[in-house]
C-alpha positions in Angstrom: 1.4 -22.5 11.0 0.2 -25.1 13.5 -3.2 -25.0 15.1 -1.9 -24.2 18.6 -0.7 -20.8 17.4 -4.1 -19.9 16.0 -5.8 -21.1 19.2 -3.6 -18.9 21.2 -4.4 -15.9 19.0 -8.1 -16.7 18.9 -8.3 -17.1 15.2 -9.1 -20.8 15.4 -12.2 -20.0 17.5 -13.3 -16.8 15.8 -12.0 -16.8 12.2 -11.6 -20.5 11.2 -14.3 -20.3 8.5 -12.2 -17.8 6.6 -8.9 -19.8 6.8 -7.4 -22.4 4.5 -6.9 -25.5 6.7 -4.9 -28.7 6.2 -4.5 -31.9 8.3 -1.3 -34.0 8.0 -1.2 -37.8 8.0 -0.3 -37.7 11.7 -3.5 -35.7 12.4 -1.8 -32.4 13.1 -3.9 -29.3 12.0 -2.3 -26.4 10.1 -3.6 -23.2 8.6 -2.3 -20.9 5.9 -1.9 -17.5 7.6 -4.8 -15.1 7.0 -2.8 -12.3 8.7 0.7 -11.7 10.0 0.1 -10.7 13.6 0.6 -14.1 15.4 4.0 -14.5 13.6 5.0 -11.1 14.7 4.1 -11.9 18.3 6.6 -14.7 18.1 9.3 -12.4 16.7 8.6 -9.8 19.5 8.9 -12.5 22.1 12.5 -13.3 21.2 14.5 -11.8 24.1 13.6 -9.4 26.8 12.2 -5.9 25.9 12.6 -2.9 28.1 10.5 0.2 28.2 13.5 2.0 26.7 13.1 -0.3 23.6 9.5 0.8 23.0 7.9 1.4 20.6 9.1 -1.8 18.8 8.0 -1.9 15.1 7.9 -5.0 13.0 7.0 -4.7 9.3 6.3 -7.3 6.6 5.2 -7.3 3.0 3.6 -10.7 3.6 1.4 -12.9 1.5 -1.8 -13.8 3.3 -4.6 -16.2 2.4 -8.3 -15.8 3.2 -11.1 -18.1 2.2 -13.3 -15.5 0.6 -16.7 -16.7 -0.7 -16.4 -17.4 -4.5 -19.2 -14.9 -5.2 -17.3 -12.1 -3.5 -14.1 -12.5 -5.7 -13.6 -9.6 -8.1 -10.5 -9.2 -10.2 -7.7 -7.6 -8.4 -10.1 -5.9 -6.0 -11.1 -9.0 -4.0 -8.9 -12.1 -4.1 -8.1 -15.0 -1.9 -4.4 -14.6 -1.7 -2.8 -11.1 -1.5 0.2 -9.1 -0.4 -0.4 -7.0 2.7 1.9 -4.1 3.7 1.5 -5.1 7.3 3.2 -3.8 10.4 2.8 -4.1 14.2 3.8 -1.4 16.7 4.3 -2.5 20.3 4.2 0.5 22.7 3.4 1.6 26.2 -0.1 2.9 27.0 1.2 6.4 27.4 2.7 6.2 23.8 -0.6 5.0 22.3 -2.2 8.3 21.1 1.1 9.6 19.6 1.6 6.4 17.7 -2.0 6.4 16.4 -1.5 9.9 15.2 1.7 9.1 13.4 0.0 6.2 11.5 -3.0 8.3 10.7 -0.9 11.1 9.3 1.2 8.6 7.3 -1.8 6.9 5.7 -3.5 10.2 4.7 -0.2 11.6 3.3 0.4 8.5 1.2 -3.1 8.6 -0.3 -2.7 12.3 -1.2 0.6 11.4 -3.0 -1.5 9.1 -5.2 -4.1 11.8 -5.8 -6.7 10.4 -3.5 -8.3 13.3 -1.8 -11.7 11.8 -0.9 -10.6 9.5 1.9 -13.3 8.4 4.3 -12.5 7.1 7.8 -14.6 4.6 9.6 -14.2 3.8 13.3 -15.4 0.2 13.7 -16.2 -0.7 17.3 -16.5 -3.9 19.3 -18.4 -6.8 17.7 -20.6 -9.3 19.6 -18.1 -12.1 18.9 -14.9 -10.8 20.6 -12.1 -11.5 23.0 -10.9 -9.4 25.9 -12.6 -7.4 28.7 -14.9 -4.4 28.2 -12.3 -2.3 30.0 -9.7 -3.1 27.3 -12.2 -2.4 24.6 -13.1 1.0 26.2 -9.4 2.0 26.3 -8.8 0.9 22.7 -11.8 2.7 21.3 -11.1 5.8 23.3 -7.5 5.9 21.9 -8.7 5.8 18.3 -11.3 8.5 19.0 -8.7 10.7 20.7 -6.3 10.4 17.8 -8.9 11.3 15.2 -10.2 14.2 17.2 -6.7 15.6 17.7 -5.9 15.2 14.0 -9.2 17.0 13.1 -10.3 14.3 10.7 -14.1 13.6 10.3 -15.1 10.0 10.8 -18.1 7.7 10.9 -18.7 5.2 13.7 -19.7 1.7 12.6 -21.0 -0.1 15.7 -20.0 -3.7 16.0 -17.8 -3.8 12.9 -14.4 -4.2 14.7 -12.1 -7.2 14.5 -12.7 -9.8 17.2 -9.5 -8.7 19.0 -9.8 -4.9 18.8 -11.5 -1.8 17.3 -10.1 -0.4 14.1 -9.9 2.6 11.8 -10.7 1.8 8.2 -9.5 4.1 5.4 -11.9 3.9 2.5 -11.1 5.1 -1.0 -13.8 5.7 -3.7 -13.0 4.4 -7.1 -13.8 5.8 -10.6 -17.4 4.6 -10.7 -18.3 5.5 -7.1 -17.6 2.2 -5.3 -16.0 2.4 -1.8 -13.1 0.1 -1.0 -11.5 -0.3 2.4 -7.7 -0.2 2.1 -5.6 1.0 5.1 -6.4 -0.1 8.6 -5.3 0.8 12.1 -6.3 -1.4 15.0 -5.6 -1.1 18.7 -5.1 -4.4 20.5 -4.7 -5.0 24.2 -5.8 -8.6 23.9 -3.2 -10.5 21.8 -0.2 -9.4 23.9 -2.0 -10.7 27.0 -2.9 -14.0 25.3 0.7 -14.6 24.1 2.2 -13.5 27.5 4.1 -10.8 25.7 5.7 -8.3 28.1 8.2 -5.4 28.5 10.1 -4.4 31.7 8.6 -1.2 33.1 10.7 1.5 34.9 9.6 -0.1 38.2 11.0 -3.5 37.1 7.5 -4.9 36.7 6.7 -6.9 33.6 3.7 -5.4 31.7 1.9 -6.3 28.5 2.5 -3.7 25.7 -0.3 -2.3 23.6 -0.2 -3.7 20.0 -1.1 -1.6 17.0 -1.9 -3.4 13.8 -1.5 -1.1 10.8 -1.6 -1.5 7.0 -1.2 1.5 4.7 -2.4 0.2 1.4 -4.0 -3.0 2.9 -4.0 -5.3 -0.1 -1.4 -4.2 -2.6 -3.4 -6.0 -5.3 -6.6 -4.1 -4.4 -4.9 -0.8 -4.2 -3.3 -1.4 -7.7 -6.8 -2.1 -9.1 -8.3 1.0 -7.5 -5.3 3.2 -8.7 -5.6 2.0 -12.3 -9.3 2.8 -12.4 -8.9 6.1 -10.5 -6.5 7.3 -13.2 -8.4 5.5 -16.0 -5.0 3.9 -16.8 -3.3 7.3 -17.3 -0.9 7.1 -14.4 1.1 10.2 -13.3 4.5 10.4 -14.9 6.4 9.4 -11.7 4.3 6.3 -11.3 3.9 5.0 -14.9 5.8 1.7 -15.5 6.9 3.0 -18.9 7.4 6.8 -18.6 8.4 7.6 -22.2 8.7 5.9 -25.5 11.1 7.1 -28.2 9.7 6.5 -31.7 11.4 7.2 -35.0 9.9 8.8 -38.1 12.6 7.4 -40.3 15.3 4.8 -40.0 17.8 7.6 -40.3 17.0 8.6 -36.7 17.5 5.2 -35.2 21.0 5.9 -33.9 19.8 9.2 -32.4 16.9 7.4 -30.8 19.2 4.8 -29.2 21.5 7.6 -27.9 18.6 9.5 -26.5 17.0 6.5 -24.8 20.4 5.7 -23.2 20.7 9.2 -21.9 17.2 9.1 -20.4 17.8 5.8 -18.8 21.1 7.0 -17.3 19.1 9.9 -15.8 16.8 7.3 -14.1 13.8 7.4 -16.4 11.9 4.3 -17.6 12.1 4.4 -21.4 11.4 2.2 -24.3 12.3 2.7 -28.0 10.1 2.0 -31.1 12.2 1.6 -34.2 9.7 -0.4 -36.2 9.3 0.3 -39.9 5.8 1.8 -39.4 4.3 5.2 -40.0 4.7 7.6 -37.1 0.9 8.2 -36.9 0.4 4.4 -36.3 3.1 4.5 -33.6 1.6 7.5 -31.9 -1.9 6.0 -31.8 -0.6 2.7 -30.5 1.3 4.3 -27.6 -1.6 6.7 -26.9 -3.8 3.6 -26.4 -1.2 2.3 -24.0 -1.4 5.6 -22.2 2.3 6.1 -22.0 2.7 9.6 -20.5 5.4 10.9 -22.8 6.0 10.3 -26.5 9.2 11.4 -28.2 9.1 11.5 -32.0 12.5 11.7 -33.8 12.9 12.4 -37.5 15.8 13.4 -39.7 15.8 17.0 -38.5 16.0 16.0 -34.8 18.8 13.5 -35.6 20.8 16.2 -37.5 20.2 19.0 -34.9 20.5 16.8 -31.8 17.1 17.9 -30.6 14.1 16.1 -29.0 10.4 16.6 -29.9 8.1 15.8 -26.9 4.4 15.2 -26.7 2.5 14.5 -23.5 -0.4 12.0 -23.5 -3.8 13.6 -24.0 -2.5 16.7 -26.0 -1.5 17.3 -29.6 1.0 20.0 -28.6 4.7 19.3 -29.0 7.9 20.9 -27.7 11.3 20.6 -29.4 14.2 21.0 -27.0 18.0 20.4 -27.0 19.0 17.0 -25.5 20.1 18.3 -22.1 17.1 20.5 -21.6 14.7 17.7 -22.5 16.4 15.3 -20.1 16.2 17.8 -17.2 12.6 18.8 -18.0 11.4 15.1 -18.0 13.4 14.3 -14.9 11.8 17.2 -13.0 8.3 16.2 -14.1 9.0 12.6 -13.1 9.8 13.3 -9.5 7.3 11.7 -7.2 5.7 13.7 -4.3 8.4 14.2 -1.7 11.2 14.0 -4.3 12.0 10.3 -3.7 12.6 8.1 -6.7 
């Protein structure tokens, strides 16, 4: 996007050292977007908005690019180009606390679905290098404090750690070896709408600037994926695992039954692979255990003859033998994610 947009947003003056810049042959300056908010300001600005339209919510799974120091790069956990589950909520001041509470509750509930119970919340306040008036910063910080107090969540104040355009809540997850990673964020912003001349028509007919909430639930999807893999030591819950079950045969006589079973499981919505290789079953079991596939199904001549299924869950030597229909239903029930959405 062209330099003029980043000057309007304040990024050119306050964030340029963290942006990838380019100059064309006709001396026009551009920057790869480090965040989605200026683009969303342009989208909101298309057409007139009434107070009846608010809150307006714009979401984007957008790729962003930040010139991180090379020494800070760290696998999936810190990269220079990543996917952000970004959204911006435009609301009236009287809607602000309610919208902050909704975002906070959503973030916490999602982390619990992924088995993260130790979530730390940081309230980062105004930095020295900032835009906007002290009055707008007071209102923004008070809104975030009020939302956290009403939700009853403990939090820690980090003085001077906010973004240059507004204070923020940072949701911090602790990984398997005790490192803290900031993932989700919620920022209150009175400044960008004013800088872009963004308005809505109030009940009085007056044009007023909305409040803008910047929110990300996972933050960087790449970072969250890295934290998630380490948190579960690679043994993901059944609902989340890329391959939920593998059907392995003891003998070639069970190959047709394995194909039939795999087809039935896939039809039920499960993610299944087959292993029909001419290898010993012990070799297959060890290999799939190292891959941490949650469910292993071993089929021999008896299962093929009786139409049954022998199931072993990762991390245990115990097995269960069930009829086909019972096996499908049992696995399907266990594979339901929190909330029952597939």
